[in-house]
N, CA, C and O atoms as a Tinker XYZ file with bonds, in Angstrom:
   216  protein
     1  N     61.995000  195.572000  154.333000    73     2
     2  CA    61.743000  196.638000  155.587000    64     1     3
     3  C     60.315000  196.719000  155.797000    63     2     4     5
     4  O     59.781000  196.601000  156.899000    81     3
     5  N     59.655000  196.946000  154.595000    73     3     6
     6  CA    57.993000  197.096000  154.741000    64     5     7
     7  C     57.286000  196.183000  155.349000    63     6     8     9
     8  O     56.321000  196.507000  156.042000    81     7
     9  N     57.774000  194.509000  155.129000    73     7    10
    10  CA    57.038000  193.712000  156.114000    64     9    11
    11  C     57.169000  193.466000  157.461000    63    10    12    13
    12  O     56.277000  193.027000  158.187000    81    11
    13  N     58.712000  193.864000  157.911000    73    11    14
    14  CA    59.210000  194.357000  159.185000    64    13    15
    15  C     58.073000  195.261000  159.675000    63    14    16    17
    16  O     57.305000  194.918000  160.574000    81    15
    17  N     58.023000  196.170000  159.179000    73    15    18
    18  CA    57.182000  197.577000  159.720000    64    17    19
    19  C     55.683000  196.927000  160.374000    63    18    20    21
    20  O     55.130000  197.005000  161.471000    81    19
    21  N     55.370000  196.260000  159.078000    73    19    22
    22  CA    54.026000  196.070000  159.133000    64    21    23
    23  C     53.539000  194.824000  160.373000    63    22    24    25
    24  O     52.430000  194.807000  160.908000    81    23
    25  N     54.752000  193.755000  160.673000    73    23    26
    26  CA    54.318000  192.819000  161.799000    64    25    27
    27  C     55.096000  193.901000  162.794000    63    26    28    29
    28  O     53.989000  194.334000  163.111000    81    27
    29  N     55.720000  194.467000  163.327000    73    27    30
    30  CA    55.794000  195.304000  164.427000    64    29    31
    31  C     54.710000  196.280000  164.412000    63    30    32    33
    32  O     54.501000  196.623000  165.576000    81    31
    33  N     54.025000  196.803000  163.699000    73    31    34
    34  CA    52.727000  197.357000  163.754000    64    33    35
    35  C     51.878000  196.174000  164.297000    63    34    36    37
    36  O     51.455000  196.312000  165.444000    81    35
    37  N     51.618000  195.208000  163.736000    73    35    38
    38  CA    50.462000  194.393000  164.233000    64    37    39
    39  C     50.456000  194.063000  165.376000    63    38    40    41
    40  O     49.388000  194.034000  165.987000    81    39
    41  N     51.869000  193.657000  166.096000    73    39    42
    42  CA    52.334000  193.340000  167.408000    64    41    43
    43  C     51.969000  194.235000  168.558000    63    42    44    45
    44  O     51.567000  193.959000  169.689000    81    43
    45  N     52.299000  195.761000  167.772000    73    43    46
    46  CA    52.455000  196.532000  168.836000    64    45    47
    47  C     50.820000  196.951000  169.283000    63    46    48    49
    48  O     50.536000  197.262000  170.440000    81    47
    49  N     49.618000  196.894000  167.951000    73    47    50
    50  CA    48.416000  196.945000  168.213000    64    49    51
    51  C     47.649000  196.276000  168.675000    63    50    52    53
    52  O     46.545000  196.648000  169.071000    81    51
    53  N     48.311000  194.578000  168.733000    73    51    54
    54  CA    47.602000  193.305000  169.799000    64    53    55
    55  C     48.288000  193.610000  171.230000    63    54    56    57
    56  O     47.605000  193.155000  172.147000    81    55
    57  N     49.331000  194.191000  171.606000    73    55    58
    58  CA    49.824000  194.581000  172.786000    64    57    59
    59  C     49.098000  195.306000  173.289000    63    58    60    61
    60  O     48.735000  194.958000  174.413000    81    59
    61  N     48.475000  196.768000  172.690000    73    59    62
    62  CA    47.673000  197.704000  173.042000    64    61    63
    63  C     46.414000  197.416000  173.150000    63    62    64    65
    64  O     45.805000  198.191000  173.887000    81    63
    65  N     45.918000  196.743000  172.774000    73    63    66
    66  CA    44.617000  196.112000  172.603000    64    65    67
    67  C     44.316000  194.874000  174.188000    63    66    68    69
    68  O     43.376000  194.739000  174.972000    81    67
    69  N     45.533000  194.265000  174.049000    73    67    70
    70  CA    45.418000  193.314000  174.899000    64    69    71
    71  C     45.614000  193.851000  176.815000    63    70    72    73
    72  O     45.296000  193.282000  177.859000    81    71
    73  N     46.393000  195.404000  176.472000    73    71    74
    74  CA    46.692000  196.198000  177.582000    64    73    75
    75  C     45.520000  196.570000  178.159000    63    74    76    77
    76  O     45.244000  196.674000  179.354000    81    75
    77  N     44.601000  196.835000  176.815000    73    75    78
    78  CA    43.449000  197.383000  177.539000    64    77    79
    79  C     42.120000  196.602000  178.039000    63    78    80    81
    80  O     41.241000  197.043000  178.780000    81    79
    81  N     42.199000  195.481000  177.509000    73    79    82
    82  CA    41.594000  194.371000  178.159000    64    81    83
    83  C     41.983000  194.061000  179.461000    63    82    84    85
    84  O     41.295000  194.067000  180.482000    81    83
    85  N     43.143000  193.794000  179.315000    73    83    86
    86  CA    43.652000  193.647000  180.985000    64    85    87
    87  C     44.108000  194.949000  181.774000    63    86    88    89
    88  O     45.245000  195.422000  181.740000    81    87
    89  N     43.177000  195.380000  182.392000    73    87    90
    90  CA    43.944000  196.620000  182.996000    64    89    91
    91  C     45.358000  196.281000  183.733000    63    90    92    93
    92  O     46.428000  196.867000  183.571000    81    91
    93  N     45.106000  195.305000  184.487000    73    91    94
    94  CA    46.018000  195.209000  185.795000    64    93    95
    95  C     47.496000  195.084000  184.832000    63    94    96    97
    96  O     48.569000  195.339000  185.379000    81    95
    97  N     47.455000  194.734000  183.586000    73    95    98
    98  CA    48.580000  194.422000  182.757000    64    97    99
    99  C     49.077000  195.973000  181.810000    63    98   100   101
   100  O     48.959000  196.178000  180.602000    81    99
   101  N     49.671000  196.925000  182.934000    73    99   102
   102  CA    49.766000  198.130000  182.238000    64   101   103
   103  C     51.028000  198.307000  181.333000    63   102   104   105
   104  O     51.260000  199.193000  180.511000    81   103
   105  N     51.598000  197.493000  181.611000    73   103   106
   106  CA    53.353000  197.197000  181.124000    64   105   107
   107  C     53.087000  196.955000  179.505000    63   106   108   109
   108  O     53.814000  197.288000  178.569000    81   107
   109  N     51.717000  196.217000  179.475000    73   107   110
   110  CA    51.637000  195.701000  177.787000    64   109   111
   111  C     51.407000  196.977000  177.257000    63   110   112   113
   112  O     52.017000  197.287000  176.234000    81   111
   113  N     50.483000  197.924000  177.877000    73   111   114
   114  CA    50.115000  198.993000  177.092000    64   113   115
   115  C     51.253000  200.238000  176.903000    63   114   116   117
   116  O     51.231000  201.202000  176.138000    81   115
   117  N     52.034000  199.915000  177.688000    73   115   118
   118  CA    53.282000  200.674000  177.458000    64   117   119
   119  C     54.097000  200.459000  176.319000    63   118   120   121
   120  O     54.483000  201.117000  175.353000    81   119
   121  N     54.255000  199.044000  176.869000    73   119   122
   122  CA    55.441000  198.069000  175.619000    64   121   123
   123  C     54.799000  198.384000  173.881000    63   122   124   125
   124  O     55.484000  198.583000  172.878000    81   123
   125  N     53.352000  198.341000  173.982000    73   123   126
   126  CA    52.529000  198.554000  172.694000    64   125   127
   127  C     53.056000  200.071000  172.110000    63   126   128   129
   128  O     53.794000  200.339000  171.162000    81   127
   129  N     52.455000  200.815000  172.951000    73   127   130
   130  CA    52.557000  202.234000  172.571000    64   129   131
   131  C     53.975000  202.408000  171.913000    63   130   132   133
   132  O     54.176000  202.748000  170.747000    81   131
   133  N     54.960000  202.103000  172.907000    73   131   134
   134  CA    56.131000  202.018000  172.742000    64   133   135
   135  C     56.760000  201.847000  170.663000    63   134   136   137
   136  O     57.170000  202.514000  169.714000    81   135
   137  N     56.379000  200.383000  171.107000    73   135   138
   138  CA    56.860000  199.627000  169.644000    64   137   139
   139  C     55.984000  200.189000  168.455000    63   138   140   141
   140  O     56.405000  200.136000  167.299000    81   139
   141  N     54.428000  200.872000  168.853000    73   139   142
   142  CA    54.000000  201.485000  167.694000    64   141   143
   143  C     54.738000  203.143000  167.176000    63   142   144   145
   144  O     54.867000  203.507000  166.007000    81   143
   145  N     55.072000  203.806000  168.211000    73   143   146
   146  CA    56.109000  204.730000  167.568000    64   145   147
   147  C     57.534000  204.004000  167.224000    63   146   148   149
   148  O     58.093000  204.448000  166.221000    81   147
   149  N     57.974000  203.304000  167.687000    73   147   150
   150  CA    58.990000  202.963000  166.818000    64   149   151
   151  C     58.777000  202.773000  165.308000    63   150   152   153
   152  O     59.578000  203.170000  164.462000    81   151
   153  N     57.496000  202.057000  165.014000    73   151   154
   154  CA    57.237000  201.752000  163.712000    64   153   155
   155  C     56.960000  202.928000  162.865000    63   154   156   157
   156  O     57.168000  203.017000  161.655000    81   155
   157  N     56.332000  204.058000  163.867000    73   155   158
   158  CA    56.033000  205.449000  163.072000    64   157   159
   159  C     57.718000  206.136000  162.562000    63   158   160   161
   160  O     58.006000  206.623000  161.469000    81   159
   161  N     58.494000  205.981000  163.616000    73   159   162
   162  CA    59.532000  206.449000  163.528000    64   161   163
   163  C     60.491000  205.650000  162.232000    63   162   164   165
   164  O     60.901000  206.266000  161.249000    81   163
   165  N     60.684000  204.474000  162.426000    73   163   166
   166  CA    60.848000  203.792000  161.071000    64   165   167
   167  C     60.337000  204.254000  159.743000    63   166   168   169
   168  O     61.077000  204.539000  158.801000    81   167
   169  N     59.340000  204.299000  159.725000    73   167   170
   170  CA    58.745000  204.747000  158.529000    64   169   171
   171  C     59.215000  206.163000  158.048000    63   170   172   173
   172  O     59.679000  206.431000  156.939000    81   171
   173  N     59.011000  206.996000  159.072000    73   171   174
   174  CA    59.391000  208.448000  158.896000    64   173   175
   175  C     60.785000  208.295000  158.164000    63   174   176   177
   176  O     60.962000  208.805000  157.058000    81   175
   177  N     61.616000  207.687000  158.716000    73   175   178
   178  CA    63.220000  207.547000  158.409000    64   177   179
   179  C     63.400000  206.575000  157.078000    63   178   180   181
   180  O     64.327000  206.747000  156.285000    81   179
   181  N     62.414000  205.544000  156.929000    73   179   182
   182  CA    62.712000  204.969000  155.259000    64   181   183
   183  C     61.971000  206.194000  154.436000    63   182   184   185
   184  O     62.596000  206.696000  153.502000    81   183
   185  N     61.036000  206.543000  154.665000    73   183   186
   186  CA    60.321000  207.637000  153.763000    64   185   187
   187  C     61.063000  208.746000  153.378000    63   186   188   189
   188  O     60.888000  209.085000  152.208000    81   187
   189  N     62.059000  209.591000  154.217000    73   187   190
   190  CA    63.099000  210.326000  153.861000    64   189   191
   191  C     63.931000  209.812000  153.168000    63   190   192   193
   192  O     64.347000  210.445000  152.197000    81   191
   193  N     64.450000  208.453000  153.463000    73   191   194
   194  CA    65.546000  208.252000  153.073000    64   193   195
   195  C     64.983000  208.109000  151.140000    63   194   196   197
   196  O     65.601000  208.517000  150.157000    81   195
   197  N     63.910000  207.536000  151.182000    73   195   198
   198  CA    63.498000  207.131000  149.589000    64   197   199
   199  C     63.415000  208.663000  148.946000    63   198   200   201
   200  O     63.937000  208.872000  147.851000    81   199
   201  N     62.768000  209.677000  149.639000    73   199   202
   202  CA    62.763000  211.133000  148.816000    64   201   203
   203  C     63.623000  211.632000  148.889000    63   202   204   205
   204  O     63.564000  212.769000  148.419000    81   203
   205  N     64.963000  211.212000  149.478000    73   203   206
   206  CA    66.237000  212.055000  149.417000    64   205   207
   207  C     66.931000  212.012000  148.538000    63   206   208   209
   208  O     67.741000  212.851000  148.144000    81   207
   209  N     66.509000  210.369000  147.887000    73   207   210
   210  CA    67.015000  209.610000  146.648000    64   209   211
   211  C     66.820000  210.060000  145.531000    63   210   212   213
   212  O     67.719000  209.960000  144.697000    81   211
   213  N     65.395000  210.782000  145.148000    73   211   214
   214  CA    65.018000  210.999000  144.095000    64   213   215
   215  C     64.998000  212.811000  143.905000    63   214   216
   216  O     64.626000  213.317000  142.846000    81   215
């Protein structure tokens, strides 16, 4: 699961940087931001599961 979060985070960051470099492609920036938000949500959910078990 951690590997998936890292991969999605890297892809999100790459899309955001690409979107910033190519101002015309604003949808890349939006997709990257949504993917980054998804990584944070998944990390929070996973973190709460781990802390609730102990």
